[in-house]
C-alpha positions in Angstrom: 0.0 0.0 0.0 1.3 3.4 -1.0 1.9 5.8 1.9 -0.4 8.8 2.2 0.9 12.3 1.3 0.9 13.1 5.0 3.1 10.0 5.7 5.5 11.0 2.9 5.8 14.5 4.3 6.5 13.2 7.8 9.0 10.6 6.6 10.9 13.2 4.6 10.8 15.8 7.4 12.2 13.2 9.8 15.2 12.9 7.5 15.6 16.7 7.3 15.3 17.1 11.1 17.9 14.3 11.7 20.3 16.0 9.3 19.8 19.7 10.2 18.0 19.9 13.5 14.7 21.7 14.0 15.7 25.3 14.1 17.7 25.4 10.9 14.8 23.8 8.9 12.5 26.8 8.4 9.2 26.1 6.6 10.4 27.4 3.2 13.6 25.3 3.3 11.7 22.4 4.8 9.1 22.4 1.9 11.9 22.6 -0.6 13.9 19.8 1.0 10.8 17.6 1.3 9.8 18.4 -2.3 6.3 19.8 -1.6 4.9 23.3 -1.4 4.6 25.0 1.9 0.8 25.1 1.5 0.9 21.3 1.1 2.6 21.0 4.5 0.0 23.3 6.0 -2.8 21.2 4.5 -1.6 18.3 6.7 -0.2 20.1 9.7 -1.4 23.3 11.4 2.2 24.3 12.4 5.8 23.3 12.2 5.5 22.0 15.8 2.7 19.7 14.7 4.9 18.3 11.9 7.8 17.9 14.4 5.5 16.1 16.8 4.3 13.7 14.0 8.0 13.0 13.1 8.8 12.3 16.7 5.9 10.0 16.9 7.2 8.0 13.9 10.7 7.9 15.5 9.3 6.8 18.8 7.3 3.9 17.2 10.4 2.7 15.4 12.6 2.7 18.5 9.9 1.1 20.6 9.3 -1.7 18.1 13.1 -2.4 17.9 13.4 -2.5 21.7 10.2 -4.5 22.2 11.3 -7.1 19.7 14.7 -7.6 21.4 13.2 -7.6 24.9 10.5 -10.1 23.9 13.1 -12.5 22.4 15.3 -12.5 25.5 15.3 -15.4 27.9 14.9 -14.2 31.4 14.6 -10.8 33.1 18.3 -10.0 33.1 18.7 -10.8 29.4 15.6 -8.7 28.7 17.2 -5.7 30.4 20.4 -6.2 28.5 18.5 -6.6 25.3 17.7 -2.9 25.4 21.4 -2.2 24.8 21.4 -4.7 21.9 18.5 -2.8 20.4 20.4 0.4 20.8 23.3 -1.1 18.9 21.0 -2.1 16.1 19.6 1.4 16.0 23.1 3.0 16.0 24.1 0.8 13.1 21.0 1.6 11.0 21.3 3.7 7.9 20.9 7.4 8.5 21.4 7.2 12.3 22.3 10.7 13.5 21.4 10.6 17.1 18.2 10.9 19.1 15.6 13.4 17.8 14.2 13.5 21.4 17.5 14.6 22.9 17.8 17.1 20.1 14.3 18.4 20.7 14.9 18.8 24.4 18.0 20.8 23.7 16.6 23.0 20.9 13.2 23.7 22.5 14.0 25.4 25.8 10.6 26.9 26.7 9.0 24.6 29.3 5.6 25.0 27.7 6.8 24.1 24.2 4.7 21.1 23.0 7.8 19.7 21.4 9.8 19.9 24.6 6.9 18.4 26.6 6.8 15.5 24.1 10.5 15.0 24.2 10.7 14.9 28.0 7.6 12.6 28.1 9.4 10.2 25.8 12.6 10.3 27.9 10.6 9.7 31.1 8.8 6.8 29.5 12.1 5.2 28.4 13.5 5.7 31.9 10.3 4.0 33.3 10.7 1.1 31.0 14.3 0.6 32.1 13.2 0.9 35.7 10.5 -1.8 35.2 13.0 -4.1 33.5 15.6 -3.5 36.3 13.0 -4.3 38.9 12.1 -7.6 37.1 15.8 -8.4 37.0 16.1 -7.9 40.7 18.1 -4.7 40.4 15.6 -1.9 41.1 18.3 0.6 42.3 20.1 0.3 39.0 17.3 1.8 36.9 18.4 5.4 36.9 22.0 4.5 36.2 20.9 2.2 33.4 18.9 5.1 31.9 22.0 7.4 32.2 24.1 4.7 30.4 21.6 4.3 27.6 21.2 8.1 27.0 25.0 8.5 27.2 25.5 5.7 24.7 23.0 7.4 22.3 24.9 10.6 22.5 28.4 8.9 22.2 27.2 7.0 19.1 25.7 10.2 17.5 28.9 12.1 18.1 31.1 9.2 16.8 33.1 9.1 20.0 33.2 5.3 19.8 32.4 2.6 17.4 30.7 0.4 20.1 28.7 2.8 22.3 26.0 0.2 22.9 28.4 -2.6 23.7 30.3 -0.4 26.2 27.0 0.6 27.8 25.9 -3.0 27.9 29.1 -4.1 29.7 28.7 -1.3 32.2 25.0 -2.3 32.7 26.1 -5.9 33.4 28.4 -4.6 36.1 25.7 -2.5 37.7 23.2 -5.3 37.7 25.7 -7.8 39.1 26.6 -5.4 41.9 23.0 -4.9 42.9 21.7 -8.4 42.4 24.5 -10.9 42.3 23.6 -14.2 40.5 22.4 -16.8 42.9 
């Protein structure tokens, strides 16, 4: 089935935002890069923020699906928790990976009431909550916040190209944290 015009706009905007950020992509430049008229964008989205939110929604769904697939395939609670880092590694290796659009949104949209900032922070809180739930199931509830910090740091390190194995390094550190809090019995 062919994607709708709205879906095509979101998909192309997602690429532009990943390459240029949100602020540099004004509506005129965005329309040109996407290959549609500005009025076509406004036919589908009431504002640039609405387009950004739609793009973030697509990104969130993709990352959630990747993580959920790896977690579901894991055997046991500890393996499920560590599978998050495997999923991150797959994401980092995917074509076009340029970092986390939610981290970028939180950095670029500083006004607390900005709907984009609110959405970005909600996503980060949800990810932290998911890691906390997995940590509790693995018997290491106190490790949840540190595991979230490891994951977010790995995302940033991968985006900046500071290491070729950000996910693997974070996974190994996660194993150490989990073992320290809940030694194998």
